PyMOL Python script that loads the backbone (N, CA, C, O; Angstrom):
from pymol import cmd

cmd.read_pdbstr("""\
ATOM      1  N   UNK A   1     198.606 -70.931 -79.882  1.00  0.00           N
ATOM      2  CA  UNK A   1     199.915 -71.428 -80.540  1.00  0.00           C
ATOM      3  C   UNK A   1     200.508 -72.465 -79.699  1.00  0.00           C
ATOM      4  O   UNK A   1     200.745 -72.251 -78.510  1.00  0.00           O
ATOM      5  N   UNK A   2     200.766 -73.622 -80.289  1.00  0.00           N
ATOM      6  CA  UNK A   2     201.276 -74.641 -79.594  1.00  0.00           C
ATOM      7  C   UNK A   2     202.873 -74.498 -79.388  1.00  0.00           C
ATOM      8  O   UNK A   2     203.505 -73.828 -80.204  1.00  0.00           O
ATOM      9  N   UNK A   3     203.529 -75.118 -78.311  1.00  0.00           N
ATOM     10  CA  UNK A   3     204.881 -74.795 -78.056  1.00  0.00           C
ATOM     11  C   UNK A   3     205.446 -76.345 -78.259  1.00  0.00           C
ATOM     12  O   UNK A   3     204.855 -77.360 -77.890  1.00  0.00           O
ATOM     13  N   UNK A   4     206.684 -76.288 -78.908  1.00  0.00           N
ATOM     14  CA  UNK A   4     207.352 -77.479 -79.090  1.00  0.00           C
ATOM     15  C   UNK A   4     208.706 -77.267 -78.030  1.00  0.00           C
ATOM     16  O   UNK A   4     209.497 -76.334 -78.169  1.00  0.00           O
ATOM     17  N   UNK A   5     208.792 -78.068 -77.199  1.00  0.00           N
ATOM     18  CA  UNK A   5     210.143 -77.909 -76.376  1.00  0.00           C
ATOM     19  C   UNK A   5     211.248 -78.684 -76.923  1.00  0.00           C
ATOM     20  O   UNK A   5     211.150 -79.860 -77.272  1.00  0.00           O
ATOM     21  N   UNK A   6     212.376 -77.927 -76.988  1.00  0.00           N
ATOM     22  CA  UNK A   6     213.654 -78.328 -77.537  1.00  0.00           C
ATOM     23  C   UNK A   6     214.767 -78.346 -76.554  1.00  0.00           C
ATOM     24  O   UNK A   6     214.761 -77.621 -75.559  1.00  0.00           O
ATOM     25  N   UNK A   7     215.700 -79.158 -76.830  1.00  0.00           N
ATOM     26  CA  UNK A   7     216.879 -79.125 -75.797  1.00  0.00           C
ATOM     27  C   UNK A   7     218.149 -78.681 -76.428  1.00  0.00           C
ATOM     28  O   UNK A   7     219.252 -78.618 -75.884  1.00  0.00           O
ATOM     29  N   UNK A   8     217.807 -78.352 -77.769  1.00  0.00           N
ATOM     30  CA  UNK A   8     219.253 -77.653 -78.510  1.00  0.00           C
ATOM     31  C   UNK A   8     218.856 -76.217 -78.950  1.00  0.00           C
ATOM     32  O   UNK A   8     217.767 -75.664 -78.793  1.00  0.00           O
ATOM     33  N   UNK A   9     220.034 -75.715 -79.563  1.00  0.00           N
ATOM     34  CA  UNK A   9     219.831 -74.331 -79.955  1.00  0.00           C
ATOM     35  C   UNK A   9     218.539 -73.947 -80.948  1.00  0.00           C
ATOM     36  O   UNK A   9     217.800 -72.965 -80.863  1.00  0.00           O
ATOM     37  N   UNK A  10     218.515 -74.845 -81.742  1.00  0.00           N
ATOM     38  CA  UNK A  10     217.299 -74.569 -82.871  1.00  0.00           C
ATOM     39  C   UNK A  10     217.094 -76.007 -83.163  1.00  0.00           C
ATOM     40  O   UNK A  10     217.813 -76.937 -82.798  1.00  0.00           O
ATOM     41  N   UNK A  11     215.836 -76.067 -83.987  1.00  0.00           N
ATOM     42  CA  UNK A  11     215.353 -77.376 -84.534  1.00  0.00           C
ATOM     43  C   UNK A  11     215.063 -77.035 -86.116  1.00  0.00           C
ATOM     44  O   UNK A  11     214.639 -75.940 -86.486  1.00  0.00           O
ATOM     45  N   UNK A  12     215.318 -78.002 -86.888  1.00  0.00           N
ATOM     46  CA  UNK A  12     215.295 -77.868 -88.231  1.00  0.00           C
ATOM     47  C   UNK A  12     213.716 -77.856 -88.572  1.00  0.00           C
ATOM     48  O   UNK A  12     212.992 -78.485 -87.800  1.00  0.00           O
ATOM     49  N   UNK A  13     213.126 -77.189 -89.669  1.00  0.00           N
ATOM     50  CA  UNK A  13     211.935 -77.040 -89.976  1.00  0.00           C
ATOM     51  C   UNK A  13     211.298 -78.352 -90.122  1.00  0.00           C
ATOM     52  O   UNK A  13     210.278 -78.610 -89.483  1.00  0.00           O
ATOM     53  N   UNK A  14     211.902 -79.302 -91.022  1.00  0.00           N
ATOM     54  CA  UNK A  14     211.406 -80.637 -91.416  1.00  0.00           C
ATOM     55  C   UNK A  14     211.405 -81.570 -90.045  1.00  0.00           C
ATOM     56  O   UNK A  14     210.696 -82.576 -90.011  1.00  0.00           O
ATOM     57  N   UNK A  15     212.152 -81.229 -89.024  1.00  0.00           N
ATOM     58  CA  UNK A  15     212.398 -82.020 -87.854  1.00  0.00           C
ATOM     59  C   UNK A  15     211.233 -81.573 -86.793  1.00  0.00           C
ATOM     60  O   UNK A  15     210.686 -82.394 -86.057  1.00  0.00           O
ATOM     61  N   UNK A  16     210.951 -80.330 -86.800  1.00  0.00           N
ATOM     62  CA  UNK A  16     209.787 -79.661 -86.005  1.00  0.00           C
ATOM     63  C   UNK A  16     208.383 -80.214 -86.563  1.00  0.00           C
ATOM     64  O   UNK A  16     207.460 -80.384 -85.766  1.00  0.00           O
ATOM     65  N   UNK A  17     208.245 -80.454 -87.738  1.00  0.00           N
ATOM     66  CA  UNK A  17     206.949 -81.194 -88.143  1.00  0.00           C
ATOM     67  C   UNK A  17     207.093 -82.551 -87.763  1.00  0.00           C
ATOM     68  O   UNK A  17     206.081 -83.003 -87.228  1.00  0.00           O
ATOM     69  N   UNK A  18     207.946 -83.259 -87.866  1.00  0.00           N
ATOM     70  CA  UNK A  18     207.829 -84.649 -87.550  1.00  0.00           C
ATOM     71  C   UNK A  18     207.859 -84.855 -85.981  1.00  0.00           C
ATOM     72  O   UNK A  18     207.122 -85.689 -85.455  1.00  0.00           O
ATOM     73  N   UNK A  19     208.772 -84.035 -85.214  1.00  0.00           N
ATOM     74  CA  UNK A  19     208.567 -84.000 -83.829  1.00  0.00           C
ATOM     75  C   UNK A  19     207.373 -83.764 -83.200  1.00  0.00           C
ATOM     76  O   UNK A  19     207.149 -84.297 -82.113  1.00  0.00           O
ATOM     77  N   UNK A  20     206.400 -82.883 -83.842  1.00  0.00           N
ATOM     78  CA  UNK A  20     205.233 -82.655 -83.605  1.00  0.00           C
ATOM     79  C   UNK A  20     203.854 -83.261 -83.863  1.00  0.00           C
ATOM     80  O   UNK A  20     202.730 -82.893 -83.523  1.00  0.00           O
ATOM     81  N   UNK A  21     204.427 -84.627 -84.788  1.00  0.00           N
ATOM     82  CA  UNK A  21     203.500 -85.579 -85.263  1.00  0.00           C
ATOM     83  C   UNK A  21     202.570 -84.734 -86.370  1.00  0.00           C
ATOM     84  O   UNK A  21     201.424 -85.159 -86.518  1.00  0.00           O
ATOM     85  N   UNK A  22     202.897 -83.792 -87.008  1.00  0.00           N
ATOM     86  CA  UNK A  22     202.029 -83.121 -88.039  1.00  0.00           C
ATOM     87  C   UNK A  22     202.367 -84.018 -89.305  1.00  0.00           C
ATOM     88  O   UNK A  22     201.463 -84.012 -90.140  1.00  0.00           O
ATOM     89  N   UNK A  23     203.291 -84.658 -89.570  1.00  0.00           N
ATOM     90  CA  UNK A  23     203.806 -85.512 -90.764  1.00  0.00           C
ATOM     91  C   UNK A  23     204.079 -86.701 -90.178  1.00  0.00           C
ATOM     92  O   UNK A  23     204.471 -86.827 -89.018  1.00  0.00           O
ATOM     93  N   UNK A  24     203.857 -87.687 -91.047  1.00  0.00           N
ATOM     94  CA  UNK A  24     204.285 -89.191 -90.620  1.00  0.00           C
ATOM     95  C   UNK A  24     205.886 -89.513 -90.894  1.00  0.00           C
ATOM     96  O   UNK A  24     206.523 -90.300 -90.194  1.00  0.00           O
ATOM     97  N   UNK A  25     206.390 -88.853 -91.914  1.00  0.00           N
ATOM     98  CA  UNK A  25     207.655 -89.224 -92.414  1.00  0.00           C
ATOM     99  C   UNK A  25     208.589 -88.045 -92.789  1.00  0.00           C
ATOM    100  O   UNK A  25     208.013 -86.975 -92.988  1.00  0.00           O
ATOM    101  N   UNK A  26     209.711 -88.063 -92.897  1.00  0.00           N
ATOM    102  CA  UNK A  26     210.620 -87.112 -93.235  1.00  0.00           C
ATOM    103  C   UNK A  26     210.218 -86.742 -94.835  1.00  0.00           C
ATOM    104  O   UNK A  26     210.179 -85.605 -95.306  1.00  0.00           O
ATOM    105  N   UNK A  27     209.967 -87.841 -95.452  1.00  0.00           N
ATOM    106  CA  UNK A  27     209.555 -87.515 -96.944  1.00  0.00           C
ATOM    107  C   UNK A  27     208.365 -86.519 -97.005  1.00  0.00           C
ATOM    108  O   UNK A  27     208.458 -85.527 -97.729  1.00  0.00           O
ATOM    109  N   UNK A  28     207.384 -86.724 -96.358  1.00  0.00           N
ATOM    110  CA  UNK A  28     206.093 -85.915 -96.203  1.00  0.00           C
ATOM    111  C   UNK A  28     206.259 -84.611 -95.643  1.00  0.00           C
ATOM    112  O   UNK A  28     205.516 -83.651 -95.848  1.00  0.00           O
ATOM    113  N   UNK A  29     207.334 -84.640 -94.885  1.00  0.00           N
ATOM    114  CA  UNK A  29     207.489 -83.220 -94.491  1.00  0.00           C
ATOM    115  C   UNK A  29     208.430 -82.533 -95.611  1.00  0.00           C
ATOM    116  O   UNK A  29     208.321 -81.327 -95.834  1.00  0.00           O
ATOM    117  N   UNK A  30     209.138 -83.146 -96.143  1.00  0.00           N
ATOM    118  CA  UNK A  30     209.995 -82.578 -97.542  1.00  0.00           C
ATOM    119  C   UNK A  30     209.081 -82.021 -98.470  1.00  0.00           C
ATOM    120  O   UNK A  30     209.239 -80.881 -98.906  1.00  0.00           O
ATOM    121  N   UNK A  31     207.824 -82.986 -98.909  1.00  0.00           N
ATOM    122  CA  UNK A  31     206.879 -82.682 -99.877  1.00  0.00           C
ATOM    123  C   UNK A  31     206.100 -81.332 -99.432  1.00  0.00           C
ATOM    124  O   UNK A  31     206.016 -80.355-100.176  1.00  0.00           O
ATOM    125  N   UNK A  32     205.524 -81.394 -98.100  1.00  0.00           N
ATOM    126  CA  UNK A  32     204.938 -80.263 -97.581  1.00  0.00           C
ATOM    127  C   UNK A  32     205.555 -78.825 -97.622  1.00  0.00           C
ATOM    128  O   UNK A  32     205.097 -77.737 -97.970  1.00  0.00           O
ATOM    129  N   UNK A  33     206.689 -79.206 -97.166  1.00  0.00           N
ATOM    130  CA  UNK A  33     207.483 -77.787 -97.211  1.00  0.00           C
ATOM    131  C   UNK A  33     207.823 -77.285 -98.709  1.00  0.00           C
ATOM    132  O   UNK A  33     207.758 -76.102 -99.040  1.00  0.00           O
ATOM    133  N   UNK A  34     208.150 -78.215 -99.467  1.00  0.00           N
ATOM    134  CA  UNK A  34     208.719 -77.676-100.714  1.00  0.00           C
ATOM    135  C   UNK A  34     207.377 -77.287-101.465  1.00  0.00           C
ATOM    136  O   UNK A  34     207.562 -76.565-102.445  1.00  0.00           O
ATOM    137  N   UNK A  35     206.366 -77.548-101.256  1.00  0.00           N
ATOM    138  CA  UNK A  35     205.237 -77.407-101.993  1.00  0.00           C
ATOM    139  C   UNK A  35     204.419 -75.956-101.276  1.00  0.00           C
ATOM    140  O   UNK A  35     203.288 -75.632-101.637  1.00  0.00           O
ATOM    141  N   UNK A  36     205.007 -75.378-100.490  1.00  0.00           N
ATOM    142  CA  UNK A  36     204.770 -74.038-100.006  1.00  0.00           C
ATOM    143  C   UNK A  36     203.589 -74.082 -98.941  1.00  0.00           C
ATOM    144  O   UNK A  36     202.954 -73.049 -98.730  1.00  0.00           O
ATOM    145  N   UNK A  37     203.251 -75.373 -98.200  1.00  0.00           N
ATOM    146  CA  UNK A  37     202.281 -75.468 -97.232  1.00  0.00           C
ATOM    147  C   UNK A  37     202.719 -74.641 -95.937  1.00  0.00           C
ATOM    148  O   UNK A  37     201.880 -74.128 -95.197  1.00  0.00           O
ATOM    149  N   UNK A  38     204.035 -74.552 -95.729  1.00  0.00           N
ATOM    150  CA  UNK A  38     204.602 -74.128 -94.168  1.00  0.00           C
ATOM    151  C   UNK A  38     204.862 -72.662 -94.322  1.00  0.00           C
ATOM    152  O   UNK A  38     205.498 -72.287 -95.307  1.00  0.00           O
ATOM    153  N   UNK A  39     204.356 -71.656 -93.292  1.00  0.00           N
ATOM    154  CA  UNK A  39     204.936 -70.446 -93.032  1.00  0.00           C
ATOM    155  C   UNK A  39     205.814 -70.473 -91.948  1.00  0.00           C
ATOM    156  O   UNK A  39     205.674 -71.264 -91.015  1.00  0.00           O
ATOM    157  N   UNK A  40     206.847 -69.528 -92.034  1.00  0.00           N
ATOM    158  CA  UNK A  40     207.717 -69.252 -90.895  1.00  0.00           C
ATOM    159  C   UNK A  40     207.679 -67.715 -90.654  1.00  0.00           C
ATOM    160  O   UNK A  40     208.144 -66.953 -91.502  1.00  0.00           O
ATOM    161  N   UNK A  41     207.207 -67.327 -89.667  1.00  0.00           N
ATOM    162  CA  UNK A  41     206.994 -65.804 -89.285  1.00  0.00           C
ATOM    163  C   UNK A  41     206.244 -65.298 -90.481  1.00  0.00           C
ATOM    164  O   UNK A  41     206.735 -64.371 -91.125  1.00  0.00           O
ATOM    165  N   UNK A  42     205.302 -65.732 -90.771  1.00  0.00           N
ATOM    166  CA  UNK A  42     204.515 -65.150 -91.843  1.00  0.00           C
ATOM    167  C   UNK A  42     204.687 -65.425 -93.169  1.00  0.00           C
ATOM    168  O   UNK A  42     203.711 -65.413 -93.919  1.00  0.00           O
ATOM    169  N   UNK A  43     205.994 -65.718 -93.642  1.00  0.00           N
ATOM    170  CA  UNK A  43     206.456 -65.981 -95.058  1.00  0.00           C
ATOM    171  C   UNK A  43     206.385 -67.485 -95.397  1.00  0.00           C
ATOM    172  O   UNK A  43     206.709 -68.350 -94.583  1.00  0.00           O
ATOM    173  N   UNK A  44     205.960 -67.738 -96.601  1.00  0.00           N
ATOM    174  CA  UNK A  44     206.058 -69.124 -97.083  1.00  0.00           C
ATOM    175  C   UNK A  44     207.609 -69.519 -96.897  1.00  0.00           C
ATOM    176  O   UNK A  44     208.502 -68.701 -97.120  1.00  0.00           O
ATOM    177  N   UNK A  45     207.830 -70.690 -96.520  1.00  0.00           N
ATOM    178  CA  UNK A  45     209.255 -71.155 -96.456  1.00  0.00           C
ATOM    179  C   UNK A  45     209.451 -72.601 -97.071  1.00  0.00           C
ATOM    180  O   UNK A  45     208.869 -73.586 -96.616  1.00  0.00           O
ATOM    181  N   UNK A  46     210.172 -72.634 -97.961  1.00  0.00           N
ATOM    182  CA  UNK A  46     210.459 -73.840 -98.791  1.00  0.00           C
ATOM    183  C   UNK A  46     211.851 -74.600 -98.271  1.00  0.00           C
ATOM    184  O   UNK A  46     212.105 -75.707 -98.746  1.00  0.00           O
ATOM    185  N   UNK A  47     212.552 -74.134 -97.509  1.00  0.00           N
ATOM    186  CA  UNK A  47     213.692 -74.708 -97.220  1.00  0.00           C
ATOM    187  C   UNK A  47     213.481 -75.578 -95.878  1.00  0.00           C
ATOM    188  O   UNK A  47     213.326 -75.068 -94.768  1.00  0.00           O
ATOM    189  N   UNK A  48     213.495 -76.847 -96.115  1.00  0.00           N
ATOM    190  CA  UNK A  48     213.333 -77.751 -95.156  1.00  0.00           C
ATOM    191  C   UNK A  48     214.398 -77.783 -93.849  1.00  0.00           C
ATOM    192  O   UNK A  48     214.107 -78.337 -92.789  1.00  0.00           O
ATOM    193  N   UNK A  49     215.480 -77.203 -94.060  1.00  0.00           N
ATOM    194  CA  UNK A  49     216.429 -77.115 -93.016  1.00  0.00           C
ATOM    195  C   UNK A  49     216.591 -75.801 -92.457  1.00  0.00           C
ATOM    196  O   UNK A  49     217.632 -75.432 -91.914  1.00  0.00           O
ATOM    197  N   UNK A  50     215.553 -75.089 -92.591  1.00  0.00           N
ATOM    198  CA  UNK A  50     215.515 -73.791 -91.944  1.00  0.00           C
ATOM    199  C   UNK A  50     215.562 -74.023 -90.437  1.00  0.00           C
ATOM    200  O   UNK A  50     214.826 -74.811 -89.843  1.00  0.00           O
ATOM    201  N   UNK A  51     216.450 -73.299 -89.908  1.00  0.00           N
ATOM    202  CA  UNK A  51     216.574 -73.217 -88.281  1.00  0.00           C
ATOM    203  C   UNK A  51     215.627 -72.605 -87.488  1.00  0.00           C
ATOM    204  O   UNK A  51     215.672 -71.377 -87.430  1.00  0.00           O
ATOM    205  N   UNK A  52     214.767 -73.200 -86.855  1.00  0.00           N
ATOM    206  CA  UNK A  52     213.772 -72.824 -86.154  1.00  0.00           C
ATOM    207  C   UNK A  52     214.023 -72.515 -84.587  1.00  0.00           C
ATOM    208  O   UNK A  52     214.139 -73.462 -83.809  1.00  0.00           O
ATOM    209  N   UNK A  53     214.100 -71.252 -84.157  1.00  0.00           N
ATOM    210  CA  UNK A  53     214.641 -70.941 -82.940  1.00  0.00           C
ATOM    211  C   UNK A  53     213.344 -70.580 -81.896  1.00  0.00           C
ATOM    212  O   UNK A  53     212.209 -70.340 -82.307  1.00  0.00           O
ATOM    213  N   UNK A  54     213.704 -70.588 -80.603  1.00  0.00           N
ATOM    214  CA  UNK A  54     212.417 -70.044 -79.857  1.00  0.00           C
ATOM    215  C   UNK A  54     211.827 -68.554 -80.309  1.00  0.00           C
ATOM    216  O   UNK A  54     212.604 -67.637 -80.576  1.00  0.00           O
ATOM    217  N   UNK A  55     210.553 -68.415 -80.364  1.00  0.00           N
ATOM    218  CA  UNK A  55     209.959 -67.091 -80.786  1.00  0.00           C
ATOM    219  C   UNK A  55     209.610 -67.311 -82.234  1.00  0.00           C
ATOM    220  O   UNK A  55     208.583 -66.716 -82.561  1.00  0.00           O
ATOM    221  N   UNK A  56     210.160 -67.969 -83.135  1.00  0.00           N
ATOM    222  CA  UNK A  56     209.711 -68.212 -84.505  1.00  0.00           C
ATOM    223  C   UNK A  56     208.317 -68.770 -84.308  1.00  0.00           C
ATOM    224  O   UNK A  56     207.967 -69.506 -83.385  1.00  0.00           O
ATOM    225  N   UNK A  57     207.439 -68.239 -85.477  1.00  0.00           N
ATOM    226  CA  UNK A  57     206.213 -68.889 -85.587  1.00  0.00           C
ATOM    227  C   UNK A  57     206.001 -69.582 -86.798  1.00  0.00           C
ATOM    228  O   UNK A  57     205.996 -69.094 -87.927  1.00  0.00           O
ATOM    229  N   UNK A  58     205.803 -70.916 -86.430  1.00  0.00           N
ATOM    230  CA  UNK A  58     205.657 -71.724 -87.760  1.00  0.00           C
ATOM    231  C   UNK A  58     204.056 -72.086 -87.846  1.00  0.00           C
ATOM    232  O   UNK A  58     203.399 -72.351 -86.839  1.00  0.00           O
ATOM    233  N   UNK A  59     203.515 -72.063 -89.161  1.00  0.00           N
ATOM    234  CA  UNK A  59     202.179 -72.138 -89.314  1.00  0.00           C
ATOM    235  C   UNK A  59     201.915 -73.376 -90.454  1.00  0.00           C
ATOM    236  O   UNK A  59     202.442 -73.410 -91.565  1.00  0.00           O
ATOM    237  N   UNK A  60     201.178 -74.160 -90.026  1.00  0.00           N
ATOM    238  CA  UNK A  60     200.918 -75.489 -90.857  1.00  0.00           C
ATOM    239  C   UNK A  60     199.458 -75.884 -90.807  1.00  0.00           C
ATOM    240  O   UNK A  60     199.027 -76.177 -89.692  1.00  0.00           O
ATOM    241  N   UNK A  61     198.582 -75.944 -91.890  1.00  0.00           N
ATOM    242  CA  UNK A  61     197.256 -76.452 -91.737  1.00  0.00           C
ATOM    243  C   UNK A  61     196.659 -75.778 -90.766  1.00  0.00           C
ATOM    244  O   UNK A  61     196.168 -76.497 -89.896  1.00  0.00           O
ATOM    245  N   UNK A  62     196.506 -74.329 -90.590  1.00  0.00           N
ATOM    246  CA  UNK A  62     195.781 -73.484 -89.957  1.00  0.00           C
ATOM    247  C   UNK A  62     196.206 -73.620 -88.543  1.00  0.00           C
ATOM    248  O   UNK A  62     195.368 -73.182 -87.754  1.00  0.00           O
ATOM    249  N   UNK A  63     197.287 -74.112 -88.005  1.00  0.00           N
ATOM    250  CA  UNK A  63     197.809 -74.084 -86.480  1.00  0.00           C
ATOM    251  C   UNK A  63     199.174 -73.380 -86.467  1.00  0.00           C
ATOM    252  O   UNK A  63     199.877 -73.380 -87.477  1.00  0.00           O
ATOM    253  N   UNK A  64     199.503 -72.856 -85.472  1.00  0.00           N
ATOM    254  CA  UNK A  64     200.617 -72.154 -85.177  1.00  0.00           C
ATOM    255  C   UNK A  64     201.598 -72.802 -84.334  1.00  0.00           C
ATOM    256  O   UNK A  64     201.076 -73.358 -83.367  1.00  0.00           O
ATOM    257  N   UNK A  65     202.763 -72.897 -84.396  1.00  0.00           N
ATOM    258  CA  UNK A  65     203.770 -73.462 -83.502  1.00  0.00           C
ATOM    259  C   UNK A  65     204.673 -72.730 -83.278  1.00  0.00           C
ATOM    260  O   UNK A  65     204.869 -71.768 -84.020  1.00  0.00           O
ATOM    261  N   UNK A  66     205.452 -72.974 -82.222  1.00  0.00           N
ATOM    262  CA  UNK A  66     206.669 -72.343 -81.826  1.00  0.00           C
ATOM    263  C   UNK A  66     207.627 -73.242 -81.061  1.00  0.00           C
ATOM    264  O   UNK A  66     207.206 -74.269 -80.528  1.00  0.00           O
ATOM    265  N   UNK A  67     208.786 -72.916 -80.999  1.00  0.00           N
ATOM    266  CA  UNK A  67     209.795 -73.708 -80.282  1.00  0.00           C
ATOM    267  C   UNK A  67     210.123 -72.988 -78.989  1.00  0.00           C
ATOM    268  O   UNK A  67     210.137 -71.758 -78.945  1.00  0.00           O
ATOM    269  N   UNK A  68     210.393 -73.768 -77.909  1.00  0.00           N
ATOM    270  CA  UNK A  68     210.916 -73.080 -76.721  1.00  0.00           C
ATOM    271  C   UNK A  68     211.896 -73.988 -76.156  1.00  0.00           C
ATOM    272  O   UNK A  68     211.832 -75.190 -76.416  1.00  0.00           O
ATOM    273  N   UNK A  69     212.962 -73.422 -75.266  1.00  0.00           N
ATOM    274  CA  UNK A  69     213.914 -74.172 -74.565  1.00  0.00           C
ATOM    275  C   UNK A  69     213.310 -75.062 -73.341  1.00  0.00           C
ATOM    276  O   UNK A  69     212.356 -74.599 -72.715  1.00  0.00           O
ATOM    277  N   UNK A  70     213.806 -76.231 -73.019  1.00  0.00           N
ATOM    278  CA  UNK A  70     213.387 -76.833 -71.971  1.00  0.00           C
ATOM    279  C   UNK A  70     213.853 -76.010 -70.726  1.00  0.00           C
ATOM    280  O   UNK A  70     214.780 -75.200 -70.753  1.00  0.00           O
ATOM    281  N   UNK A  71     213.098 -76.317 -69.633  1.00  0.00           N
ATOM    282  CA  UNK A  71     213.630 -75.583 -68.640  1.00  0.00           C
ATOM    283  C   UNK A  71     214.775 -76.107 -67.811  1.00  0.00           C
ATOM    284  O   UNK A  71     215.248 -75.419 -66.907  1.00  0.00           O
TER     285      UNK A  71
END
""", "prot")
cmd.dss("prot")
cmd.show_as("cartoon", "prot")
cmd.util.cbc("prot")
cmd.orient("prot")
């Protein structure tokens, strides 16, 4: 599982995909999320604004990601 460090309370799902360089644009993030290619905590999530907090498991293209607060 790869960890994405955030400095805010949460990060939106589409922003996590962009921040982690998993997609090139916000439009691509929107398309992939709405087509059901992303799961959050084991369930398909089609809400691009879903709040991802530390401990949440985001899976995309066979890889798992989570958010963590900066020290």
